[in-house]
Structures are given as C-alpha cells and as structure tokens.
MOPAC internal coordinates of N, CA, C and O (Angstrom, degrees):
PM7 1SCF
backbone

  N    0.0000 0     0.00 0     0.00 0    0    0    0
  C    1.4571 1     0.00 0     0.00 0    1    0    0
  C    1.5072 1   110.48 1     0.00 0    2    1    0
  O    1.2310 1   120.27 1   -53.42 1    3    2    1
  N    1.3010 1   117.09 1   126.58 1    3    2    1
  C    1.4373 1   121.70 1   178.95 1    5    3    2
  C    1.5310 1   111.79 1   -74.79 1    6    5    3
  O    1.2310 1   121.12 1   -39.50 1    7    6    5
  N    1.3485 1   115.47 1   140.50 1    7    6    5
  C    1.4352 1   120.48 1   176.31 1    9    7    6
  C    1.5145 1   108.80 1   -95.33 1   10    9    7
  O    1.2310 1   119.99 1   -50.63 1   11   10    9
  N    1.3201 1   117.62 1   129.37 1   11   10    9
  C    1.4369 1   120.75 1   178.58 1   13   11   10
  C    1.4950 1   111.59 1   -79.00 1   14   13   11
  O    1.2310 1   121.27 1   -24.49 1   15   14   13
  N    1.2851 1   115.18 1   155.51 1   15   14   13
  C    1.4934 1   121.68 1   178.03 1   17   15   14
  C    1.5278 1   106.90 1  -142.77 1   18   17   15
  O    1.2310 1   122.34 1   -37.48 1   19   18   17
  N    1.3356 1   113.13 1   142.52 1   19   18   17
  C    1.4675 1   120.57 1   177.34 1   21   19   18
  C    1.5263 1   106.79 1  -111.41 1   22   21   19
  O    1.2310 1   121.34 1   -55.24 1   23   22   21
  N    1.3361 1   115.03 1   124.76 1   23   22   21
  C    1.4770 1   119.93 1   176.78 1   25   23   22
  C    1.5294 1   107.50 1  -101.34 1   26   25   23
  O    1.2310 1   121.21 1   -58.71 1   27   26   25
  N    1.3268 1   115.28 1   121.29 1   27   26   25
  C    1.4694 1   120.94 1  -179.28 1   29   27   26
  C    1.5417 1   106.77 1  -107.00 1   30   29   27
  O    1.2310 1   120.89 1   -57.43 1   31   30   29
  N    1.2873 1   115.91 1   122.57 1   31   30   29
  C    1.4810 1   121.55 1   174.54 1   33   31   30
  C    1.5399 1   105.17 1  -112.52 1   34   33   31
  O    1.2310 1   121.07 1   -71.06 1   35   34   33
  N    1.3330 1   115.55 1   108.94 1   35   34   33
  C    1.4619 1   120.67 1   176.09 1   37   35   34
  C    1.4933 1   108.89 1   -91.22 1   38   37   35
  O    1.2310 1   120.45 1   -59.22 1   39   38   37
  N    1.3107 1   116.75 1   120.78 1   39   38   37
  C    1.4781 1   121.59 1  -175.56 1   41   39   38
  C    1.5365 1   109.24 1   -66.64 1   42   41   39
  O    1.2310 1   117.84 1   -45.15 1   43   42   41
  N    1.3059 1   121.72 1   134.85 1   43   42   41
  C    1.4321 1   126.71 1    15.92 1   45   43   42
  C    1.5132 1   115.01 1   -93.80 1   46   45   43
  O    1.2310 1   117.94 1   166.66 1   47   46   45
  N    1.3511 1   121.53 1   -13.34 1   47   46   45
  C    1.4570 1   115.14 1  -175.96 1   49   47   46
  C    1.5257 1   118.33 1  -167.71 1   50   49   47
  O    1.2310 1   118.77 1  -160.32 1   51   50   49
  N    1.3253 1   119.95 1    19.68 1   51   50   49
  C    1.4325 1   121.50 1   177.90 1   53   51   50
  C    1.5148 1   109.92 1   -93.24 1   54   53   51
  O    1.2310 1   120.63 1   -46.66 1   55   54   53
  N    1.3657 1   116.40 1   133.34 1   55   54   53
  C    1.4676 1   121.22 1   178.62 1   57   55   54
  C    1.5316 1   109.24 1  -119.30 1   58   57   55
  O    1.2310 1   120.64 1   -43.73 1   59   58   57
  N    1.3225 1   116.39 1   136.27 1   59   58   57
  C    1.4562 1   122.50 1   177.46 1   61   59   58
  C    1.5396 1   108.42 1  -139.51 1   62   61   59
  O    1.2310 1   120.31 1   -24.74 1   63   62   61
  N    1.3160 1   117.01 1   155.26 1   63   62   61
  C    1.4533 1   121.77 1  -176.60 1   65   63   62
  C    1.5164 1   109.64 1  -131.09 1   66   65   63
  O    1.2310 1   120.82 1   -42.75 1   67   66   65
  N    1.3647 1   116.03 1   137.25 1   67   66   65
  C    1.4791 1   120.29 1  -173.18 1   69   67   66
  C    1.5418 1   108.61 1  -138.01 1   70   69   67
  O    1.2310 1   121.75 1   -29.71 1   71   70   69
  N    1.3163 1   114.26 1   150.29 1   71   70   69
  C    1.4504 1   119.41 1   177.34 1   73   71   70
  C    1.5093 1   114.25 1   -88.57 1   74   73   71
  O    1.2310 1   120.52 1   174.20 1   75   74   73
  N    1.3537 1   116.61 1    -5.80 1   75   74   73
  C    1.4595 1   119.98 1   178.16 1   77   75   74
  C    1.5232 1   109.53 1  -156.48 1   78   77   75
  O    1.2310 1   121.02 1   -22.54 1   79   78   77
  N    1.3214 1   115.65 1   157.46 1   79   78   77
  C    1.4577 1   121.04 1   174.01 1   81   79   78
  C    1.5212 1   112.02 1   -63.67 1   82   81   79
  O    1.2310 1   121.84 1   144.25 1   83   82   81
  N    1.3310 1   114.08 1   -35.75 1   83   82   81
  C    1.4679 1   119.25 1  -179.94 1   85   83   82
  C    1.5333 1   108.96 1   -58.77 1   86   85   83
  O    1.2310 1   119.69 1   132.75 1   87   86   85
  N    1.2969 1   118.19 1   -47.25 1   87   86   85
  C    1.4906 1   121.83 1  -179.01 1   89   87   86
  C    1.5232 1   109.91 1   -65.29 1   90   89   87
  O    1.2310 1   120.61 1   140.04 1   91   90   89
  N    1.3287 1   116.44 1   -39.96 1   91   90   89
  C    1.4713 1   121.39 1   177.88 1   93   91   90
  C    1.5225 1   111.11 1   -56.94 1   94   93   91
  O    1.2310 1   121.16 1   132.96 1   95   94   93
  N    1.3761 1   115.38 1   -47.04 1   95   94   93
  C    1.4600 1   119.42 1  -178.42 1   97   95   94
  C    1.4897 1   113.43 1   -74.39 1   98   97   95
  O    1.2310 1   118.74 1   150.15 1   99   98   97
  N    1.3308 1   120.02 1   -29.85 1   99   98   97
  C    1.4607 1   121.49 1   175.48 1  101   99   98
  C    1.5058 1   112.22 1   -64.32 1  102  101   99
  O    1.2310 1   120.38 1   146.09 1  103  102  101
  N    1.3044 1   116.88 1   -33.91 1  103  102  101
  C    1.4507 1   123.81 1  -175.90 1  105  103  102
  C    1.5411 1   113.51 1   -88.88 1  106  105  103
  O    1.2310 1   119.66 1   162.52 1  107  106  105
  N    1.3320 1   118.25 1   -17.48 1  107  106  105
  C    1.4699 1   122.72 1  -174.03 1  109  107  106
  C    1.5141 1   108.96 1  -135.36 1  110  109  107
  O    1.2310 1   120.97 1   -64.56 1  111  110  109
  N    1.3143 1   115.75 1   115.44 1  111  110  109
  C    1.4809 1   119.86 1  -174.37 1  113  111  110
  C    1.5065 1   115.20 1   -94.96 1  114  113  111
  O    1.2310 1   119.37 1   153.24 1  115  114  113
  N    1.3296 1   118.80 1   -26.76 1  115  114  113
  C    1.4772 1   120.97 1  -171.99 1  117  115  114
  C    1.4985 1   112.78 1  -116.35 1  118  117  115
  O    1.2310 1   119.47 1  -119.28 1  119  118  117
  N    1.3335 1   118.62 1    60.72 1  119  118  117
  C    1.4624 1   121.84 1  -179.69 1  121  119  118
  C    1.5410 1   112.63 1   -94.44 1  122  121  119
  O    1.2310 1   120.74 1   173.50 1  123  122  121
  N    1.3329 1   116.19 1    -6.50 1  123  122  121
  C    1.4539 1   121.51 1   178.37 1  125  123  122
  C    1.5383 1   112.53 1    62.82 1  126  125  123
  O    1.2310 1   121.57 1  -148.25 1  127  126  125
  N    1.3293 1   114.59 1    31.75 1  127  126  125
  C    1.4559 1   121.60 1   172.79 1  129  127  126
  C    1.5334 1   105.99 1  -152.31 1  130  129  127
  O    1.2310 1   120.41 1   -32.10 1  131  130  129
  N    1.3181 1   116.83 1   147.90 1  131  130  129
  C    1.4719 1   119.21 1  -177.80 1  133  131  130
  C    1.5383 1   109.68 1   -94.48 1  134  133  131
  O    1.2310 1   121.85 1   -23.41 1  135  134  133
  N    1.3303 1   114.07 1   156.59 1  135  134  133
  C    1.4604 1   119.31 1   175.59 1  137  135  134
  C    1.5027 1   108.57 1   -65.08 1  138  137  135
  O    1.2310 1   119.36 1   145.10 1  139  138  137
  N    1.2989 1   118.82 1   -34.90 1  139  138  137
  C    1.4817 1   123.66 1   176.16 1  141  139  138
  C    1.5281 1   110.50 1   -54.22 1  142  141  139
  O    1.2310 1   120.64 1   135.04 1  143  142  141
  N    1.3080 1   116.39 1   -44.96 1  143  142  141
  C    1.4790 1   121.14 1  -179.14 1  145  143  142
  C    1.5352 1   110.18 1   -65.55 1  146  145  143
  O    1.2310 1   120.59 1   134.83 1  147  146  145
  N    1.3292 1   116.48 1   -45.17 1  147  146  145
  C    1.4754 1   118.46 1  -177.83 1  149  147  146
  C    1.5131 1   113.25 1   -73.66 1  150  149  147
  O    1.2310 1   119.76 1   153.75 1  151  150  149
  N    1.3419 1   118.07 1   -26.25 1  151  150  149
  C    1.4716 1   119.50 1   174.65 1  153  151  150
  C    1.5161 1   110.64 1   -60.74 1  154  153  151
  O    1.2310 1   120.07 1   153.25 1  155  154  153
  N    1.3194 1   117.47 1   -26.75 1  155  154  153
  C    1.4603 1   121.57 1  -177.72 1  157  155  154
  C    1.5276 1   112.98 1  -102.97 1  158  157  155
  O    1.2310 1   120.69 1   178.44 1  159  158  157
  N    1.3135 1   116.29 1    -1.56 1  159  158  157
  C    1.4932 1   120.11 1  -178.31 1  161  159  158
  C    1.5161 1   107.40 1   -79.37 1  162  161  159
  O    1.2310 1   118.94 1   -40.55 1  163  162  161
  N    1.3620 1   119.63 1   139.45 1  163  162  161
  C    1.4383 1   121.65 1  -175.16 1  165  163  162
  C    1.5096 1   114.87 1   -85.69 1  166  165  163
  O    1.2310 1   118.84 1   166.86 1  167  166  165
  N    1.3127 1   119.81 1   -13.14 1  167  166  165
  C    1.4686 1   126.10 1   178.08 1  169  167  166
  C    1.5636 1   112.63 1    56.36 1  170  169  167
  O    1.2310 1   120.82 1  -153.69 1  171  170  169
  N    1.3232 1   116.05 1    26.31 1  171  170  169
  C    1.4648 1   118.48 1   170.37 1  173  171  170
  C    1.5342 1   109.57 1   -61.84 1  174  173  171
  O    1.2310 1   121.80 1   145.21 1  175  174  173
  N    1.3274 1   114.16 1   -34.79 1  175  174  173
  C    1.4590 1   119.68 1   170.00 1  177  175  174
  C    1.5372 1   105.63 1  -130.05 1  178  177  175
  O    1.2310 1   119.80 1   -20.58 1  179  178  177
  N    1.3209 1   117.99 1   159.42 1  179  178  177
  C    1.4805 1   119.82 1  -177.97 1  181  179  178
  C    1.5352 1   111.97 1   -60.10 1  182  181  179
  O    1.2310 1   121.10 1   -32.83 1  183  182  181
  N    1.3299 1   115.51 1   147.17 1  183  182  181
  C    1.4515 1   119.75 1   170.91 1  185  183  182
  C    1.5053 1   107.60 1   -79.79 1  186  185  183
  O    1.2310 1   119.91 1   -45.28 1  187  186  185
  N    1.3276 1   117.79 1   134.72 1  187  186  185
  C    1.4696 1   120.77 1  -179.69 1  189  187  186
  C    1.5303 1   109.97 1  -141.95 1  190  189  187
  O    1.2310 1   121.36 1   -42.44 1  191  190  189
  N    1.3362 1   115.00 1   137.56 1  191  190  189
  C    1.4514 1   122.07 1   170.70 1  193  191  190
  C    1.5182 1   107.11 1  -138.13 1  194  193  191
  O    1.2310 1   119.87 1    11.92 1  195  194  193
  N    1.3338 1   117.86 1  -168.08 1  195  194  193
  C    1.4548 1   120.98 1  -176.79 1  197  195  194
  C    1.5029 1   113.21 1   -74.00 1  198  197  195
  O    1.2310 1   118.80 1   169.73 1  199  198  197
  N    1.3336 1   119.90 1   -10.27 1  199  198  197
  C    1.4730 1   124.13 1  -178.40 1  201  199  198
  C    1.5496 1   112.29 1  -105.17 1  202  201  199
  O    1.2310 1   120.17 1   142.96 1  203  202  201
  N    1.3102 1   117.28 1   -37.04 1  203  202  201
  C    1.4745 1   118.95 1  -171.39 1  205  203  202
  C    1.5467 1   112.63 1  -151.73 1  206  205  203
  O    1.2310 1   122.76 1   -11.58 1  207  206  205
  N    1.3534 1   112.32 1   168.42 1  207  206  205
  C    1.4496 1   121.39 1   169.63 1  209  207  206
  C    1.5063 1   106.77 1  -129.19 1  210  209  207
  O    1.2310 1   119.49 1   -49.10 1  211  210  209
  N    1.3190 1   118.58 1   130.90 1  211  210  209
  C    1.4350 1   123.69 1   179.96 1  213  211  210
  C    1.5142 1   110.39 1  -120.87 1  214  213  211
  O    1.2310 1   120.62 1   -57.87 1  215  214  213
  N    1.3313 1   116.42 1   122.13 1  215  214  213
  C    1.4676 1   122.42 1   177.36 1  217  215  214
  C    1.5320 1   108.29 1  -112.47 1  218  217  215
  O    1.2310 1   120.62 1   -31.30 1  219  218  217
  N    1.3160 1   116.42 1   148.70 1  219  218  217
  C    1.4498 1   122.14 1   172.60 1  221  219  218
  C    1.5090 1   109.13 1  -114.19 1  222  221  219
  O    1.2310 1   121.10 1   -47.92 1  223  222  221
  N    1.3269 1   115.49 1   132.08 1  223  222  221
  C    1.4625 1   119.33 1   178.69 1  225  223  222
  C    1.5143 1   108.56 1  -145.09 1  226  225  223
  O    1.2310 1   121.31 1    13.64 1  227  226  225
  N    1.3254 1   115.11 1  -166.36 1  227  226  225
  C    1.4628 1   120.59 1  -178.27 1  229  227  226
  C    1.5139 1   109.03 1  -133.48 1  230  229  227
  O    1.2310 1   121.31 1   -35.77 1  231  230  229
  N    1.3392 1   115.09 1   144.23 1  231  230  229
  C    1.4519 1   123.82 1   178.25 1  233  231  230
  C    1.5465 1   106.67 1   -87.36 1  234  233  231
  O    1.2310 1   120.29 1   -51.56 1  235  234  233
  N    1.3232 1   117.05 1   128.44 1  235  234  233
  C    1.4502 1   121.59 1   177.53 1  237  235  234
  C    1.5252 1   108.82 1  -102.99 1  238  237  235
  O    1.2310 1   120.82 1   -48.25 1  239  238  237
  N    1.3320 1   116.03 1   131.75 1  239  238  237
  C    1.4628 1   120.44 1   173.81 1  241  239  238
  C    1.5352 1   109.35 1   -97.53 1  242  241  239
  O    1.2310 1   121.09 1    -8.81 1  243  242  241
  N    1.3216 1   115.52 1   171.19 1  243  242  241
  C    1.4750 1   120.22 1   177.47 1  245  243  242
  C    1.5355 1   109.31 1   -57.16 1  246  245  243
  O    1.2310 1   120.16 1   140.43 1  247  246  245
  N    1.3163 1   117.29 1   -39.57 1  247  246  245
  C    1.4672 1   120.17 1   177.37 1  249  247  246
  C    1.5092 1   114.06 1   -60.57 1  250  249  247
  O    1.2310 1   121.49 1   142.28 1  251  250  249
  N    1.3153 1   114.75 1   -37.72 1  251  250  249
  C    1.5065 1   118.33 1   176.10 1  253  251  250
  C    1.4970 1   110.88 1   -63.63 1  254  253  251
  O    1.2310 1   120.31 1   137.19 1  255  254  253
  N    1.3344 1   117.01 1   -42.81 1  255  254  253
  C    1.4589 1   122.12 1  -179.80 1  257  255  254
  C    1.5216 1   111.52 1   -65.87 1  258  257  255
  O    1.2310 1   121.04 1   136.58 1  259  258  257
  N    1.3069 1   115.61 1   -43.42 1  259  258  257
  C    1.4706 1   119.79 1   178.07 1  261  259  258
  C    1.5014 1   110.55 1   -62.70 1  262  261  259
  O    1.2310 1   119.70 1   145.01 1  263  262  261
  N    1.3442 1   118.17 1   -34.99 1  263  262  261
  C    1.4437 1   121.44 1   178.32 1  265  263  262
  C    1.5256 1   113.29 1   -69.38 1  266  265  263
  O    1.2310 1   120.80 1   160.56 1  267  266  265
  N    1.3595 1   116.07 1   -19.44 1  267  266  265
  C    1.4416 1   120.38 1   179.66 1  269  267  266
  C    1.5284 1   113.72 1   -90.15 1  270  269  267
  O    1.2310 1   120.39 1   166.97 1  271  270  269
  N    1.3731 1   116.87 1   -13.03 1  271  270  269
  C    1.4688 1   121.47 1  -176.97 1  273  271  270
  C    1.5221 1   108.99 1   -71.12 1  274  273  271
  O    1.2310 1   120.37 1   -38.30 1  275  274  273
  N    1.3187 1   116.90 1   141.70 1  275  274  273
  C    1.4692 1   119.85 1   175.65 1  277  275  274
  C    1.4963 1   109.87 1   -67.25 1  278  277  275
  O    1.2310 1   120.39 1   -34.50 1  279  278  277
  N    1.3111 1   116.86 1   145.50 1  279  278  277
  C    1.4952 1   120.53 1  -177.15 1  281  279  278
  C    1.5242 1   109.06 1   -99.31 1  282  281  279
  O    1.2310 1   120.10 1   180.00 1  283  282  281

C-alpha cells in the first residue's frame, strides 16, 4: 500500500512535507484555504493560491520499486 504525502510550498521558498492534510493544517494556520476545501480537491493538478502550492504524491519504498521491476 502506497503512503500518500503532501508537499507544501509556502511562497517564496519554504518547503514542508506531511503525511496528512490534518497535520499540514495543524502546523500552518494562514494558508488562505480551508481544510474542508482541500478534502474535496482532486489533486489532479497542484492546488495553488497567492500563499502556497500543495501537491499530493506517494512515498515509494524499496519493496514498491522491486515490485515494479520486470521479472
């Protein structure tokens, strides 16, 4: 099972990484977007506003990579 990760880029140049939106919002109070909005955002493309950019991705382990290798 892949673990999701949220990459928060606070403009102009701070980067932080979180395992959940809850953690992201507990640590950052002034992103000018609500958790409610991001809970419903599909993340097909990054969420962006004048304060931040939020990407959703997945953490790959060595086991994940080995599972992708051709046999």
